[in-house]
All heavy atoms as a GROMACS GRO file, in nm:
protein
  622
    1MET      N    1   0.083  -0.120   0.000
    1MET     CA    2   0.000   0.000   0.000
    1MET      C    3   0.087   0.126   0.000
    1MET      O    4   0.055   0.222  -0.067
    1MET     CB    5  -0.093  -0.002   0.121
    1MET     CG    6  -0.177   0.124   0.137
    1MET     SD    7  -0.293   0.161   0.006
    1MET     CE    8  -0.404   0.026   0.021
    2GLY      N    9   0.196   0.125   0.073
    2GLY     CA   10   0.283   0.242   0.078
    2GLY      C   11   0.339   0.280  -0.058
    2GLY      O   12   0.342   0.396  -0.095
    3SER      N   13   0.383   0.179  -0.133
    3SER     CA   14   0.437   0.208  -0.265
    3SER      C   15   0.327   0.255  -0.361
    3SER      O   16   0.350   0.342  -0.444
    3SER     CB   17   0.509   0.086  -0.322
    3SER     OG   18   0.421  -0.022  -0.337
    4GLU      N   19   0.207   0.198  -0.348
    4GLU     CA   20   0.093   0.241  -0.430
    4GLU      C   21   0.062   0.388  -0.402
    4GLU      O   22   0.041   0.467  -0.494
    4GLU     CB   23  -0.029   0.155  -0.400
    4GLU     CG   24  -0.156   0.203  -0.467
    4GLU     CD   25  -0.164   0.170  -0.615
    4GLU    OE1   26  -0.090   0.082  -0.660
    4GLU    OE2   27  -0.243   0.234  -0.684
    5MET      N   28   0.063   0.426  -0.275
    5MET     CA   29   0.033   0.565  -0.240
    5MET      C   30   0.144   0.657  -0.288
    5MET      O   31   0.118   0.768  -0.336
    5MET     CB   32   0.014   0.578  -0.089
    5MET     CG   33  -0.045   0.712  -0.051
    5MET     SD   34  -0.102   0.723   0.118
    5MET     CE   35  -0.238   0.608   0.118
    6CYS      N   36   0.267   0.612  -0.282
    6CYS     CA   37   0.379   0.692  -0.329
    6CYS      C   38   0.368   0.716  -0.480
    6CYS      O   39   0.391   0.826  -0.529
    6CYS     CB   40   0.509   0.620  -0.294
    6CYS     SG   41   0.656   0.720  -0.317
    7ILE      N   42   0.330   0.612  -0.552
    7ILE     CA   43   0.311   0.623  -0.696
    7ILE      C   44   0.199   0.722  -0.728
    7ILE      O   45   0.213   0.808  -0.814
    7ILE     CB   46   0.281   0.485  -0.758
    7ILE    CG1   47   0.406   0.397  -0.750
    7ILE    CG2   48   0.231   0.498  -0.901
    7ILE    CD1   49   0.380   0.251  -0.776
    8ARG      N   50   0.088   0.712  -0.656
    8ARG     CA   51  -0.026   0.803  -0.680
    8ARG      C   52   0.010   0.945  -0.643
    8ARG      O   53  -0.032   1.040  -0.710
    8ARG     CB   54  -0.149   0.757  -0.603
    8ARG     CG   55  -0.201   0.623  -0.648
    8ARG     CD   56  -0.248   0.630  -0.791
    8ARG     NE   57  -0.279   0.496  -0.837
    8ARG     CZ   58  -0.320   0.468  -0.958
    8ARG    NH1   59  -0.337   0.564  -1.046
    8ARG    NH2   60  -0.345   0.344  -0.993
    9ASP      N   61   0.087   0.963  -0.537
    9ASP     CA   62   0.133   1.095  -0.496
    9ASP      C   63   0.215   1.157  -0.608
    9ASP      O   64   0.194   1.271  -0.648
    9ASP     CB   65   0.214   1.082  -0.367
    9ASP     CG   66   0.284   1.209  -0.326
    9ASP    OD1   67   0.233   1.317  -0.358
    9ASP    OD2   68   0.387   1.201  -0.259
   10SER      N   69   0.309   1.079  -0.661
   10SER     CA   70   0.392   1.127  -0.771
   10SER      C   71   0.308   1.158  -0.893
   10SER      O   72   0.330   1.258  -0.962
   10SER     CB   73   0.497   1.022  -0.807
   10SER     OG   74   0.585   1.002  -0.701
   11TYR      N   75   0.212   1.072  -0.922
   11TYR     CA   76   0.123   1.093  -1.037
   11TYR      C   77   0.049   1.226  -1.025
   11TYR      O   78   0.044   1.305  -1.119
   11TYR     CB   79   0.025   0.976  -1.048
   11TYR     CG   80  -0.073   0.991  -1.162
   11TYR    CD1   81  -0.037   0.957  -1.291
   11TYR    CD2   82  -0.201   1.042  -1.140
   11TYR    CE1   83  -0.124   0.972  -1.396
   11TYR    CE2   84  -0.290   1.056  -1.245
   11TYR     CZ   85  -0.251   1.021  -1.372
   11TYR     OH   86  -0.340   1.037  -1.476
   12MET      N   87  -0.008   1.250  -0.906
   12MET     CA   88  -0.083   1.374  -0.886
   12MET      C   89   0.008   1.495  -0.902
   12MET      O   90  -0.030   1.595  -0.963
   12MET     CB   91  -0.148   1.375  -0.747
   12MET     CG   92  -0.262   1.276  -0.734
   12MET     SD   93  -0.324   1.260  -0.565
   12MET     CE   94  -0.396   1.421  -0.538
   13ALA      N   95   0.129   1.486  -0.850
   13ALA     CA   96   0.219   1.600  -0.853
   13ALA      C   97   0.281   1.622  -0.991
   13ALA      O   98   0.283   1.735  -1.040
   13ALA     CB   99   0.330   1.580  -0.750
   14PHE      N  100   0.330   1.516  -1.053
   14PHE     CA  101   0.410   1.533  -1.173
   14PHE      C  102   0.336   1.510  -1.304
   14PHE      O  103   0.378   1.560  -1.407
   14PHE     CB  104   0.534   1.444  -1.166
   14PHE     CG  105   0.623   1.480  -1.051
   14PHE    CD1  106   0.631   1.399  -0.940
   14PHE    CD2  107   0.696   1.598  -1.052
   14PHE    CE1  108   0.712   1.432  -0.833
   14PHE    CE2  109   0.777   1.633  -0.945
   14PHE     CZ  110   0.786   1.550  -0.835
   15VAL      N  111   0.227   1.436  -1.303
   15VAL     CA  112   0.152   1.413  -1.426
   15VAL      C  113   0.030   1.503  -1.433
   15VAL      O  114   0.007   1.572  -1.532
   15VAL     CB  115   0.112   1.264  -1.440
   15VAL    CG1  116   0.027   1.242  -1.564
   15VAL    CG2  117   0.237   1.177  -1.444
   16GLU      N  118  -0.048   1.506  -1.324
   16GLU     CA  119  -0.167   1.591  -1.321
   16GLU      C  120  -0.133   1.736  -1.292
   16GLU      O  121  -0.215   1.824  -1.310
   16GLU     CB  122  -0.267   1.539  -1.218
   16GLU     CG  123  -0.330   1.408  -1.257
   16GLU     CD  124  -0.435   1.361  -1.160
   16GLU    OE1  125  -0.447   1.419  -1.050
   16GLU    OE2  126  -0.506   1.265  -1.194
   17GLY      N  127  -0.012   1.763  -1.247
   17GLY     CA  128   0.032   1.900  -1.222
   17GLY      C  129  -0.022   1.962  -1.096
   17GLY      O  130  -0.025   2.084  -1.083
   18MET      N  131  -0.064   1.880  -1.001
   18MET     CA  132  -0.117   1.932  -0.874
   18MET      C  133   0.000   1.961  -0.780
   18MET      O  134   0.064   1.870  -0.730
   18MET     CB  135  -0.212   1.831  -0.810
   18MET     CG  136  -0.337   1.805  -0.892
   18MET     SD  137  -0.444   1.680  -0.818
   18MET     CE  138  -0.506   1.771  -0.676
   19ASP      N  139   0.029   2.088  -0.760
   19ASP     CA  140   0.140   2.125  -0.672
   19ASP      C  141   0.112   2.088  -0.527
   19ASP      O  142   0.204   2.061  -0.451
   19ASP     CB  143   0.169   2.275  -0.681
   19ASP     CG  144   0.229   2.311  -0.816
   19ASP    OD1  145   0.300   2.227  -0.875
   19ASP    OD2  146   0.204   2.422  -0.863
   20GLU      N  147  -0.016   2.089  -0.490
   20GLU     CA  148  -0.054   2.050  -0.354
   20GLU      C  149  -0.189   1.982  -0.358
   20GLU      O  150  -0.266   1.998  -0.451
   20GLU     CB  151  -0.056   2.171  -0.261
   20GLU     CG  152  -0.146   2.284  -0.306
   20GLU     CD  153  -0.135   2.404  -0.215
   20GLU    OE1  154  -0.024   2.460  -0.204
   20GLU    OE2  155  -0.238   2.441  -0.157
   21PHE      N  156  -0.215   1.902  -0.256
   21PHE     CA  157  -0.338   1.824  -0.250
   21PHE      C  158  -0.366   1.791  -0.104
   21PHE      O  159  -0.280   1.804  -0.018
   21PHE     CB  160  -0.326   1.695  -0.333
   21PHE     CG  161  -0.195   1.623  -0.314
   21PHE    CD1  162  -0.178   1.535  -0.209
   21PHE    CD2  163  -0.090   1.647  -0.400
   21PHE    CE1  164  -0.057   1.470  -0.190
   21PHE    CE2  165   0.032   1.583  -0.382
   21PHE     CZ  166   0.048   1.495  -0.276
   22SER      N  167  -0.488   1.747  -0.078
   22SER     CA  168  -0.528   1.709   0.057
   22SER      C  169  -0.512   1.558   0.076
   22SER      O  170  -0.498   1.483  -0.022
   22SER     CB  171  -0.674   1.748   0.083
   22SER     OG  172  -0.760   1.670   0.002
   23ARG      N  173  -0.512   1.514   0.200
   23ARG     CA  174  -0.507   1.371   0.228
   23ARG      C  175  -0.623   1.297   0.164
   23ARG      O  176  -0.603   1.194   0.098
   23ARG     CB  177  -0.501   1.344   0.379
   23ARG     CG  178  -0.490   1.194   0.411
   23ARG     CD  179  -0.509   1.165   0.557
   23ARG     NE  180  -0.629   1.223   0.614
   23ARG     CZ  181  -0.752   1.173   0.600
   23ARG    NH1  182  -0.773   1.064   0.530
   23ARG    NH2  183  -0.855   1.233   0.655
   24PRO      N  184  -0.748   1.348   0.176
   24PRO     CA  185  -0.859   1.279   0.110
   24PRO      C  186  -0.843   1.269  -0.042
   24PRO      O  187  -0.881   1.168  -0.101
   24PRO     CB  188  -0.981   1.363   0.147
   24PRO     CG  189  -0.945   1.428   0.276
   24PRO     CD  190  -0.797   1.456   0.263
   25GLN      N  191  -0.787   1.370  -0.105
   25GLN     CA  192  -0.765   1.363  -0.249
   25GLN      C  193  -0.670   1.249  -0.284
   25GLN      O  194  -0.693   1.174  -0.378
   25GLN     CB  195  -0.707   1.494  -0.303
   25GLN     CG  196  -0.808   1.605  -0.316
   25GLN     CD  197  -0.742   1.734  -0.362
   25GLN    OE1  198  -0.646   1.781  -0.301
   25GLN    NE2  199  -0.793   1.790  -0.470
   26LEU      N  200  -0.562   1.236  -0.207
   26LEU     CA  201  -0.466   1.130  -0.232
   26LEU      C  202  -0.529   0.993  -0.206
   26LEU      O  203  -0.515   0.901  -0.286
   26LEU     CB  204  -0.341   1.148  -0.146
   26LEU     CG  205  -0.232   1.042  -0.161
   26LEU    CD1  206  -0.186   1.031  -0.306
   26LEU    CD2  207  -0.115   1.074  -0.069
   27MET      N  208  -0.604   0.980  -0.096
   27MET     CA  209  -0.670   0.854  -0.064
   27MET      C  210  -0.769   0.814  -0.173
   27MET      O  211  -0.775   0.698  -0.213
   27MET     CB  212  -0.743   0.862   0.069
   27MET     CG  213  -0.653   0.888   0.186
   27MET     SD  214  -0.547   0.749   0.216
   27MET     CE  215  -0.526   0.764   0.390
   28ASN      N  216  -0.846   0.910  -0.224
   28ASN     CA  217  -0.942   0.881  -0.331
   28ASN      C  218  -0.872   0.840  -0.459
   28ASN      O  219  -0.919   0.752  -0.532
   28ASN     CB  220  -1.033   1.001  -0.357
   28ASN     CG  221  -1.136   1.019  -0.248
   28ASN    OD1  222  -1.175   0.924  -0.181
   28ASN    ND2  223  -1.179   1.143  -0.229
   29THR      N  224  -0.759   0.902  -0.489
   29THR     CA  225  -0.683   0.865  -0.608
   29THR      C  226  -0.631   0.722  -0.597
   29THR      O  227  -0.637   0.647  -0.694
   29THR     CB  228  -0.565   0.963  -0.629
   29THR    OG1  229  -0.617   1.096  -0.641
   29THR    CG2  230  -0.487   0.930  -0.754
   30VAL      N  231  -0.584   0.683  -0.480
   30VAL     CA  232  -0.538   0.546  -0.459
   30VAL      C  233  -0.655   0.449  -0.476
   30VAL      O  234  -0.645   0.348  -0.544
   30VAL     CB  235  -0.472   0.530  -0.320
   30VAL    CG1  236  -0.443   0.384  -0.291
   30VAL    CG2  237  -0.346   0.613  -0.310
   31ARG      N  238  -0.767   0.482  -0.414
   31ARG     CA  239  -0.886   0.395  -0.421
   31ARG      C  240  -0.934   0.380  -0.566
   31ARG      O  241  -0.965   0.272  -0.611
   31ARG     CB  242  -0.997   0.453  -0.334
   31ARG     CG  243  -1.116   0.361  -0.317
   31ARG     CD  244  -1.221   0.419  -0.223
   31ARG     NE  245  -1.170   0.442  -0.089
   31ARG     CZ  246  -1.157   0.562  -0.031
   31ARG    NH1  247  -1.192   0.672  -0.096
   31ARG    NH2  248  -1.112   0.574   0.091
   32GLN      N  249  -0.938   0.490  -0.640
   32GLN     CA  250  -0.983   0.487  -0.779
   32GLN      C  251  -0.884   0.420  -0.872
   32GLN      O  252  -0.920   0.374  -0.979
   32GLN     CB  253  -1.012   0.629  -0.828
   32GLN     CG  254  -1.131   0.693  -0.761
   32GLN     CD  255  -1.142   0.840  -0.794
   32GLN    OE1  256  -1.060   0.897  -0.866
   32GLN    NE2  257  -1.245   0.904  -0.740
   33GLY      N  258  -0.758   0.414  -0.828
   33GLY     CA  259  -0.654   0.354  -0.909
   33GLY      C  260  -0.657   0.202  -0.910
   33GLY      O  261  -0.571   0.139  -0.970
   34GLY      N  262  -0.755   0.145  -0.844
   34GLY     CA  263  -0.771   0.000  -0.849
   34GLY      C  264  -0.702  -0.075  -0.738
   34GLY      O  265  -0.675  -0.194  -0.753
   35ALA      N  266  -0.669  -0.010  -0.630
   35ALA     CA  267  -0.608  -0.080  -0.517
   35ALA      C  268  -0.716  -0.168  -0.454
   35ALA      O  269  -0.798  -0.123  -0.377
   35ALA     CB  270  -0.553   0.020  -0.415
   36ASP      N  271  -0.715  -0.296  -0.491
   36ASP     CA  272  -0.819  -0.389  -0.448
   36ASP      C  273  -0.822  -0.409  -0.297
   36ASP      O  274  -0.927  -0.426  -0.238
   36ASP     CB  275  -0.801  -0.525  -0.516
   36ASP     CG  276  -0.816  -0.516  -0.667
   36ASP    OD1  277  -0.894  -0.429  -0.712
   36ASP    OD2  278  -0.750  -0.593  -0.737
   37ASP      N  279  -0.706  -0.406  -0.236
   37ASP     CA  280  -0.699  -0.433  -0.092
   37ASP      C  281  -0.695  -0.304  -0.009
   37ASP      O  282  -0.649  -0.304   0.103
   37ASP     CB  283  -0.577  -0.519  -0.062
   37ASP     CG  284  -0.447  -0.452  -0.104
   37ASP    OD1  285  -0.451  -0.354  -0.180
   37ASP    OD2  286  -0.340  -0.500  -0.062
   38PHE      N  287  -0.745  -0.194  -0.065
   38PHE     CA  288  -0.741  -0.066   0.005
   38PHE      C  289  -0.829  -0.069   0.129
   38PHE      O  290  -0.945  -0.106   0.124
   38PHE     CB  291  -0.788   0.047  -0.088
   38PHE     CG  292  -0.780   0.183  -0.024
   38PHE    CD1  293  -0.661   0.252  -0.025
   38PHE    CD2  294  -0.890   0.240   0.038
   38PHE    CE1  295  -0.652   0.377   0.034
   38PHE    CE2  296  -0.882   0.364   0.097
   38PHE     CZ  297  -0.762   0.433   0.095
   39SER      N  298  -0.772  -0.030   0.240
   39SER     CA  299  -0.850  -0.012   0.363
   39SER      C  300  -0.812   0.124   0.421
   39SER      O  301  -0.700   0.172   0.402
   39SER     CB  302  -0.821  -0.123   0.464
   39SER     OG  303  -0.694  -0.106   0.524
   40ARG      N  304  -0.903   0.184   0.490
   40ARG     CA  305  -0.879   0.317   0.547
   40ARG      C  306  -0.760   0.314   0.642
   40ARG      O  307  -0.674   0.400   0.640
   40ARG     CB  308  -1.004   0.366   0.619
   40ARG     CG  309  -0.990   0.507   0.673
   40ARG     CD  310  -1.121   0.556   0.733
   40ARG     NE  311  -1.115   0.697   0.766
   40ARG     CZ  312  -1.064   0.745   0.880
   40ARG    NH1  313  -1.016   0.664   0.970
   40ARG    NH2  314  -1.060   0.876   0.901
   41GLU      N  315  -0.754   0.210   0.726
   41GLU     CA  316  -0.646   0.199   0.825
   41GLU      C  317  -0.509   0.188   0.757
   41GLU      O  318  -0.414   0.256   0.794
   41GLU     CB  319  -0.668   0.078   0.917
   41GLU     CG  320  -0.787   0.090   1.008
   41GLU     CD  321  -0.918   0.053   0.940
   41GLU    OE1  322  -0.916  -0.016   0.835
   41GLU    OE2  323  -1.023   0.097   0.988
   42GLU      N  324  -0.502   0.101   0.657
   42GLU     CA  325  -0.375   0.084   0.586
   42GLU      C  326  -0.339   0.211   0.510
   42GLU      O  327  -0.223   0.250   0.503
   42GLU     CB  328  -0.384  -0.034   0.489
   42GLU     CG  329  -0.255  -0.065   0.419
   42GLU     CD  330  -0.143  -0.110   0.511
   42GLU    OE1  331  -0.171  -0.166   0.618
   42GLU    OE2  332  -0.026  -0.086   0.476
   43GLY      N  333  -0.438   0.279   0.454
   43GLY     CA  334  -0.414   0.405   0.385
   43GLY      C  335  -0.359   0.512   0.478
   43GLY      O  336  -0.263   0.581   0.443
   44LEU      N  337  -0.416   0.522   0.597
   44LEU     CA  338  -0.367   0.621   0.694
   44LEU      C  339  -0.226   0.586   0.741
   44LEU      O  340  -0.141   0.674   0.758
   44LEU     CB  341  -0.463   0.630   0.812
   44LEU     CG  342  -0.599   0.694   0.782
   44LEU    CD1  343  -0.692   0.680   0.902
   44LEU    CD2  344  -0.583   0.839   0.743
   45ARG      N  345  -0.201   0.457   0.760
   45ARG     CA  346  -0.069   0.412   0.801
   45ARG      C  347   0.035   0.448   0.694
   45ARG      O  348   0.143   0.500   0.725
   45ARG     CB  349  -0.071   0.260   0.823
   45ARG     CG  350  -0.001   0.217   0.946
   45ARG     CD  351  -0.010   0.066   0.972
   45ARG     NE  352  -0.138   0.036   1.034
   45ARG     CZ  353  -0.228  -0.051   0.988
   45ARG    NH1  354  -0.206  -0.119   0.879
   45ARG    NH2  355  -0.340  -0.071   1.052
   46SER      N  356   0.002   0.420   0.570
   46SER     CA  357   0.092   0.450   0.459
   46SER      C  358   0.114   0.599   0.443
   46SER      O  359   0.226   0.645   0.416
   46SER     CB  360   0.037   0.392   0.329
   46SER     OG  361   0.030   0.253   0.336
   47PHE      N  362   0.008   0.676   0.459
   47PHE     CA  363   0.018   0.821   0.450
   47PHE      C  364   0.113   0.874   0.558
   47PHE      O  365   0.200   0.957   0.529
   47PHE     CB  366  -0.121   0.884   0.466
   47PHE     CG  367  -0.123   1.031   0.439
   47PHE    CD1  368  -0.132   1.078   0.309
   47PHE    CD2  369  -0.118   1.122   0.543
   47PHE    CE1  370  -0.134   1.215   0.284
   47PHE    CE2  371  -0.120   1.258   0.519
   47PHE     CZ  372  -0.128   1.305   0.389
   48GLY      N  373   0.098   0.825   0.680
   48GLY     CA  374   0.187   0.865   0.790
   48GLY      C  375   0.331   0.828   0.762
   48GLY      O  376   0.423   0.905   0.792
   49LEU      N  377   0.352   0.712   0.702
   49LEU     CA  378   0.488   0.669   0.668
   49LEU      C  379   0.550   0.762   0.565
   49LEU      O  380   0.667   0.800   0.577
   49LEU     CB  381   0.485   0.525   0.616
   49LEU     CG  382   0.620   0.466   0.576
   49LEU    CD1  383   0.712   0.458   0.697
   49LEU    CD2  384   0.601   0.329   0.515
   50LEU      N  385   0.472   0.803   0.466
   50LEU     CA  386   0.523   0.897   0.366
   50LEU      C  387   0.561   1.031   0.429
   50LEU      O  388   0.661   1.091   0.392
   50LEU     CB  389   0.421   0.918   0.254
   50LEU     CG  390   0.396   0.800   0.162
   50LEU    CD1  391   0.284   0.831   0.063
   50LEU    CD2  392   0.522   0.760   0.088
   51LEU      N  393   0.483   1.073   0.527
   51LEU     CA  394   0.517   1.198   0.599
   51LEU      C  395   0.645   1.181   0.680
   51LEU      O  396   0.733   1.266   0.677
   51LEU     CB  397   0.402   1.238   0.692
   51LEU     CG  398   0.287   1.315   0.630
   51LEU    CD1  399   0.174   1.332   0.730
   51LEU    CD2  400   0.334   1.450   0.579
   52ARG      N  401   0.653   1.071   0.756
   52ARG     CA  402   0.770   1.049   0.843
   52ARG      C  403   0.899   1.030   0.764
   52ARG      O  404   1.006   1.069   0.811
   52ARG     CB  405   0.747   0.929   0.934
   52ARG     CG  406   0.650   0.956   1.046
   52ARG     CD  407   0.646   0.844   1.148
   52ARG     NE  408   0.608   0.715   1.092
   52ARG     CZ  409   0.484   0.676   1.066
   52ARG    NH1  410   0.383   0.757   1.090
   52ARG    NH2  411   0.460   0.556   1.017
   53THR      N  412   0.890   0.971   0.648
   53THR     CA  413   1.010   0.949   0.567
   53THR      C  414   1.045   1.070   0.480
   53THR      O  415   1.143   1.067   0.407
   53THR     CB  416   0.994   0.823   0.477
   53THR    OG1  417   0.880   0.839   0.393
   53THR    CG2  418   0.983   0.698   0.562
   54GLY      N  419   0.962   1.172   0.486
   54GLY     CA  420   0.991   1.295   0.414
   54GLY      C  421   0.952   1.296   0.267
   54GLY      O  422   0.988   1.386   0.193
   55LYS      N  423   0.875   1.195   0.223
   55LYS     CA  424   0.833   1.192   0.084
   55LYS      C  425   0.715   1.284   0.058
   55LYS      O  426   0.692   1.327  -0.054
   55LYS     CB  427   0.801   1.049   0.042
   55LYS     CG  428   0.926   0.963   0.042
   55LYS     CD  429   0.899   0.823   0.000
   55LYS     CE  430   1.030   0.746   0.000
   55LYS     NZ  431   1.013   0.608  -0.043
   56LEU      N  432   0.639   1.313   0.163
   56LEU     CA  433   0.533   1.413   0.158
   56LEU      C  434   0.573   1.528   0.249
   56LEU      O  435   0.630   1.506   0.355
   56LEU     CB  436   0.400   1.356   0.209
   56LEU     CG  437   0.318   1.269   0.118
   56LEU    CD1  438   0.190   1.226   0.188
   56LEU    CD2  439   0.285   1.340  -0.011
   57GLN      N  440   0.542   1.647   0.208
   57GLN     CA  441   0.570   1.766   0.287
   57GLN      C  442   0.439   1.831   0.326
   57GLN      O  443   0.354   1.855   0.240
   57GLN     CB  444   0.656   1.861   0.205
   57GLN     CG  445   0.704   1.981   0.280
   57GLN     CD  446   0.795   2.066   0.195
   57GLN    OE1  447   0.796   2.057   0.072
   57GLN    NE2  448   0.871   2.152   0.259
   58LYS      N  449   0.422   1.859   0.455
   58LYS     CA  450   0.298   1.919   0.505
   58LYS      C  451   0.302   2.070   0.480
   58LYS      O  452   0.400   2.137   0.507
   58LYS     CB  453   0.282   1.891   0.654
   58LYS     CG  454   0.151   1.938   0.711
   58LYS     CD  455   0.138   1.889   0.854
   58LYS     CE  456   0.020   1.929   0.930
   58LYS     NZ  457  -0.099   1.973   0.882
   59LEU      N  458   0.192   2.122   0.429
   59LEU     CA  459   0.175   2.265   0.406
   59LEU      C  460   0.066   2.316   0.500
   59LEU      O  461   0.008   2.240   0.576
   59LEU     CB  462   0.135   2.290   0.260
   59LEU     CG  463   0.228   2.232   0.153
   59LEU    CD1  464   0.168   2.249   0.016
   59LEU    CD2  465   0.365   2.297   0.161
   60ASP      N  466   0.033   2.442   0.492
   60ASP     CA  467  -0.075   2.499   0.572
   60ASP      C  468  -0.211   2.452   0.521
   60ASP      O  469  -0.225   2.416   0.405
   60ASP     CB  470  -0.070   2.652   0.568
   60ASP     CG  471   0.050   2.708   0.640
   60ASP    OD1  472   0.100   2.642   0.733
   60ASP    OD2  473   0.095   2.818   0.603
   61GLY      N  474  -0.309   2.455   0.608
   61GLY     CA  475  -0.447   2.429   0.570
   61GLY      C  476  -0.478   2.285   0.532
   61GLY      O  477  -0.565   2.260   0.450
   62GLY      N  478  -0.404   2.189   0.589
   62GLY     CA  479  -0.432   2.050   0.560
   62GLY      C  480  -0.392   2.007   0.420
   62GLY      O  481  -0.444   1.910   0.366
   63ARG      N  482  -0.299   2.077   0.361
   63ARG     CA  483  -0.253   2.046   0.227
   63ARG      C  484  -0.113   1.983   0.235
   63ARG      O  485  -0.039   2.005   0.330
   63ARG     CB  486  -0.247   2.172   0.140
   63ARG     CG  487  -0.375   2.254   0.137
   63ARG     CD  488  -0.488   2.185   0.071
   63ARG     NE  489  -0.466   2.182  -0.074
   63ARG     CZ  490  -0.549   2.124  -0.158
   63ARG    NH1  491  -0.658   2.065  -0.115
   63ARG    NH2  492  -0.524   2.123  -0.286
   64PHE      N  493  -0.079   1.908   0.132
   64PHE     CA  494   0.049   1.839   0.125
   64PHE      C  495   0.104   1.850  -0.015
   64PHE      O  496   0.031   1.882  -0.108
   64PHE     CB  497   0.031   1.691   0.162
   64PHE     CG  498  -0.024   1.671   0.299
   64PHE    CD1  499  -0.161   1.670   0.319
   64PHE    CD2  500   0.059   1.655   0.407
   64PHE    CE1  501  -0.214   1.654   0.446
   64PHE    CE2  502   0.007   1.638   0.535
   64PHE     CZ  503  -0.129   1.637   0.554
   65LYS      N  504   0.234   1.823  -0.030
   65LYS     CA  505   0.294   1.818  -0.162
   65LYS      C  506   0.403   1.712  -0.163
   65LYS      O  507   0.456   1.674  -0.059
   65LYS     CB  508   0.349   1.954  -0.204
   65LYS     CG  509   0.476   1.996  -0.134
   65LYS     CD  510   0.527   2.125  -0.194
   65LYS     CE  511   0.672   2.151  -0.151
   65LYS     NZ  512   0.730   2.259  -0.227
   66ALA      N  513   0.436   1.664  -0.282
   66ALA     CA  514   0.544   1.568  -0.298
   66ALA      C  515   0.676   1.641  -0.273
   66ALA      O  516   0.697   1.750  -0.324
   66ALA     CB  517   0.542   1.509  -0.439
   67SER      N  518   0.762   1.580  -0.193
   67SER     CA  519   0.891   1.643  -0.164
   67SER      C  520   0.994   1.601  -0.268
   67SER      O  521   0.967   1.518  -0.355
   67SER     CB  522   0.938   1.604  -0.024
   67SER     OG  523   0.987   1.471  -0.025
   68GLU      N  524   1.112   1.654  -0.256
   68GLU     CA  525   1.222   1.619  -0.346
   68GLU      C  526   1.267   1.475  -0.324
   68GLU      O  527   1.337   1.419  -0.407
   68GLU     CB  528   1.340   1.714  -0.323
   68GLU     CG  529   1.310   1.858  -0.356
   68GLU     CD  530   1.281   1.880  -0.504
   68GLU    OE1  531   1.351   1.818  -0.588
   68GLU    OE2  532   1.189   1.956  -0.536
   69GLN      N  533   1.227   1.413  -0.212
   69GLN     CA  534   1.269   1.277  -0.180
   69GLN      C  535   1.177   1.170  -0.238
   69GLN      O  536   1.202   1.051  -0.220
   69GLN     CB  537   1.275   1.260  -0.028
   69GLN     CG  538   1.379   1.347   0.037
   69GLN     CD  539   1.382   1.329   0.187
   69GLN    OE1  540   1.326   1.236   0.241
   69GLN    NE2  541   1.448   1.420   0.255
   70ILE      N  542   1.072   1.212  -0.308
   70ILE     CA  543   0.979   1.115  -0.367
   70ILE      C  544   1.053   1.036  -0.475
   70ILE      O  545   1.140   1.088  -0.542
   70ILE     CB  546   0.853   1.188  -0.422
   70ILE    CG1  547   0.735   1.092  -0.437
   70ILE    CG2  548   0.879   1.258  -0.551
   70ILE    CD1  549   0.666   1.060  -0.310
   71GLY      N  550   1.018   0.911  -0.492
   71GLY     CA  551   1.091   0.822  -0.582
   71GLY      C  552   1.076   0.853  -0.730
   71GLY      O  553   1.168   0.829  -0.808
   72PHE      N  554   0.965   0.907  -0.773
   72PHE     CA  555   0.939   0.930  -0.915
   72PHE      C  556   0.935   1.079  -0.942
   72PHE      O  557   0.850   1.149  -0.891
   72PHE     CB  558   0.806   0.867  -0.956
   72PHE     CG  559   0.763   0.901  -1.095
   72PHE    CD1  560   0.824   0.842  -1.204
   72PHE    CD2  561   0.663   0.993  -1.118
   72PHE    CE1  562   0.786   0.874  -1.333
   72PHE    CE2  563   0.624   1.026  -1.246
   72PHE     CZ  564   0.685   0.965  -1.354
   73GLN      N  565   1.031   1.127  -1.022
   73GLN     CA  566   1.033   1.268  -1.060
   73GLN      C  567   1.078   1.280  -1.205
   73GLN      O  568   1.198   1.279  -1.231
   73GLN     CB  569   1.129   1.347  -0.971
   73GLN     CG  570   1.085   1.360  -0.829
   73GLN     CD  571   1.176   1.452  -0.751
   73GLN    OE1  572   1.243   1.538  -0.806
   73GLN    NE2  573   1.181   1.431  -0.622
   74PRO      N  574   0.985   1.292  -1.297
   74PRO     CA  575   1.027   1.311  -1.437
   74PRO      C  576   1.094   1.447  -1.454
   74PRO      O  577   1.077   1.537  -1.372
   74PRO     CB  578   0.895   1.304  -1.514
   74PRO     CG  579   0.792   1.341  -1.415
   74PRO     CD  580   0.842   1.295  -1.280
   75ASP      N  581   1.171   1.460  -1.560
   75ASP     CA  582   1.242   1.586  -1.586
   75ASP      C  583   1.146   1.703  -1.609
   75ASP      O  584   1.169   1.812  -1.564
   75ASP     CB  585   1.334   1.572  -1.707
   75ASP     CG  586   1.448   1.477  -1.677
   75ASP    OD1  587   1.484   1.461  -1.559
   75ASP    OD2  588   1.502   1.419  -1.774
   76GLU      N  589   1.035   1.675  -1.681
   76GLU     CA  590   0.935   1.778  -1.708
   76GLU      C  591   0.799   1.723  -1.676
   76GLU      O  592   0.772   1.604  -1.694
   76GLU     CB  593   0.940   1.820  -1.854
   76GLU     CG  594   1.067   1.891  -1.893
   76GLU     CD  595   1.060   1.939  -2.037
   76GLU    OE1  596   0.949   1.969  -2.084
   76GLU    OE2  597   1.165   1.946  -2.100
   77ARG      N  598   0.708   1.810  -1.633
   77ARG     CA  599   0.571   1.768  -1.606
   77ARG      C  600   0.497   1.746  -1.737
   77ARG      O  601   0.516   1.819  -1.833
   77ARG     CB  602   0.497   1.875  -1.525
   77ARG     CG  603   0.544   1.882  -1.384
   77ARG     CD  604   0.459   1.978  -1.309
   77ARG     NE  605   0.501   1.974  -1.169
   77ARG     CZ  606   0.440   2.038  -1.075
   77ARG    NH1  607   0.335   2.112  -1.100
   77ARG    NH2  608   0.482   2.031  -0.952
   78ALA      N  609   0.410   1.647  -1.736
   78ALA     CA  610   0.329   1.620  -1.855
   78ALA      C  611   0.213   1.718  -1.866
   78ALA      O  612   0.172   1.756  -1.973
   78ALA     CB  613   0.275   1.476  -1.851
   79ALA      N  614   0.159   1.760  -1.752
   79ALA     CA  615   0.048   1.855  -1.751
   79ALA      C  616   0.105   1.996  -1.762
   79ALA      O  617   0.213   2.024  -1.715
   79ALA     CB  618  -0.034   1.840  -1.624
   80GLY      N  619   0.028   2.082  -1.817
   80GLY     CA  620   0.089   2.210  -1.819
   80GLY      C  621   0.008   2.323  -1.850
   80GLY      O  622   0.030   2.431  -1.865
   0.00000   0.00000   0.00000
């Protein structure tokens, strides 16, 4: 689940061009992405792990963004 969430986080940031997003937006993207074994508890656990490892950066107002430590970073964004 953690790697699935990391992939979706990167997708939202680098493909869809979302500089910031909320936790529910990320959770919904994971759920819609076909994660068959998605559970709220596992999703929250994975989200917390991404925060603790520095792959997500917390912003004001309950918003987050992908940090420079995220595993997937294309040279240029596809969205624009």
